[in-house]
C-alpha positions in Angstrom: -46.3 49.7 30.1 -43.2 50.4 28.2 -44.2 48.6 25.2 -42.7 45.4 26.0 -45.0 42.7 26.2 -44.9 38.6 26.4 -45.2 37.0 23.1 -46.6 33.7 22.6 -44.2 30.9 22.1 -44.1 28.7 19.0 -43.3 25.0 19.2 -41.8 25.4 15.7 -39.0 27.2 17.0 -38.0 24.8 19.4 -38.6 21.8 17.1 -36.2 23.3 14.5 -33.6 23.9 17.1 -33.9 20.1 18.1 -33.6 18.9 15.0 -30.7 21.0 14.1 -29.0 19.6 17.3 -29.7 16.0 16.3 -28.3 16.6 12.6 -25.1 18.2 14.2 -24.6 15.3 16.6 -25.1 12.7 13.6 -22.6 14.9 11.6 -20.1 14.6 14.7 -20.4 11.0 15.1 -19.7 10.5 11.6 -16.5 12.6 11.9 -15.2 11.0 14.7 -15.7 7.5 13.4 -13.8 8.7 10.3 -10.9 9.9 12.6 -11.0 6.6 14.1 -10.7 4.6 11.1 -7.8 6.9 9.7 -5.9 6.6 12.9 -6.4 2.6 12.9 -5.2 2.5 9.1 -2.0 4.5 10.2 -1.6 2.2 13.2 -1.5 -0.8 10.6 0.7 1.2 8.4 3.3 1.3 11.0 3.0 -1.9 11.8 3.7 -3.2 8.3 6.8 -0.9 8.0 8.1 -2.5 11.2 7.6 -5.8 10.2 9.2 -5.0 6.6 12.1 -3.9 8.3 12.4 -7.1 10.4 11.9 -9.2 7.1 14.9 -7.0 5.6 17.3 -7.9 8.2 16.4 -11.5 8.8 15.6 -12.3 5.5 11.8 -13.2 6.2 9.3 -13.1 8.8 9.7 -15.9 11.2 6.8 -17.9 13.1 7.8 -16.1 16.2 7.5 -12.5 14.2 4.3 -13.6 12.5 2.6 -14.5 15.9 3.6 -11.0 17.0 2.3 -9.5 14.0 -0.8 -11.1 14.1 -1.2 -10.0 17.8 -0.5 -6.6 17.4 -3.0 -6.3 14.3 -5.5 -7.6 16.8 -5.0 -5.0 19.3 -5.8 -2.6 16.7 -8.9 -4.0 16.0 -8.3 -6.0 12.8 -10.1 -9.1 12.0 -10.0 -12.0 9.3 -6.2 -11.2 9.2 -4.5 -12.9 6.0 -1.0 -12.9 5.3 -0.6 -14.5 1.8 2.0 -13.0 -0.4 4.1 -12.4 3.1 7.8 -13.8 2.8 7.5 -16.5 5.3 10.7 -18.5 4.1 14.2 -17.3 3.8 15.3 -15.6 0.7 19.0 -14.9 0.0 20.6 -11.4 0.2 19.5 -8.8 -2.2 16.2 -10.8 -3.0 12.9 -9.5 -2.5 10.9 -9.7 0.8 7.2 -8.8 1.1 4.9 -8.2 3.8 1.4 -8.2 2.5 -1.5 -7.8 5.2 -5.0 -7.7 4.6 -8.5 -7.8 6.6 -11.1 -6.0 8.1 -11.2 -2.9 10.2 -14.0 -3.1 13.1 -15.4 -6.2 11.1 -16.6 -4.4 8.0 -14.0 -1.9 6.2 -11.7 -3.9 4.2 -7.9 -3.0 3.8 -4.9 -4.2 2.1 -1.4 -3.2 3.2 1.7 -4.4 0.8 5.3 -3.5 1.5 8.6 -4.8 -0.5 11.9 -4.5 0.4 15.1 -6.3 -0.2 16.8 -8.7 2.2 19.9 -7.1 3.6 21.0 -9.7 6.3 
């Protein structure tokens, strides 16, 4: 023959590759979970901004806007929503209006988003 011969395989070679693949899969799952949480957090920030602008122009967050706010947050996957600290009654021109949202993302990650502005109606 020409010097090439079949060598015996080793299960350790295959096992190490399998362990490596499982570890890489775990890292990818964690990475995509983090990306998902960051995307939801950005969505919450945009929702808070939107309702801060509404509070600026109206002088407060009325019941209809409050209901829409809660619905939008639920669509993002937020639970245990608390709006304590949000301006829910009309304030005078030039006074501070706030939008304060706290809750849990995915039922386990707590967050708090608070924004303040001046009533400009």
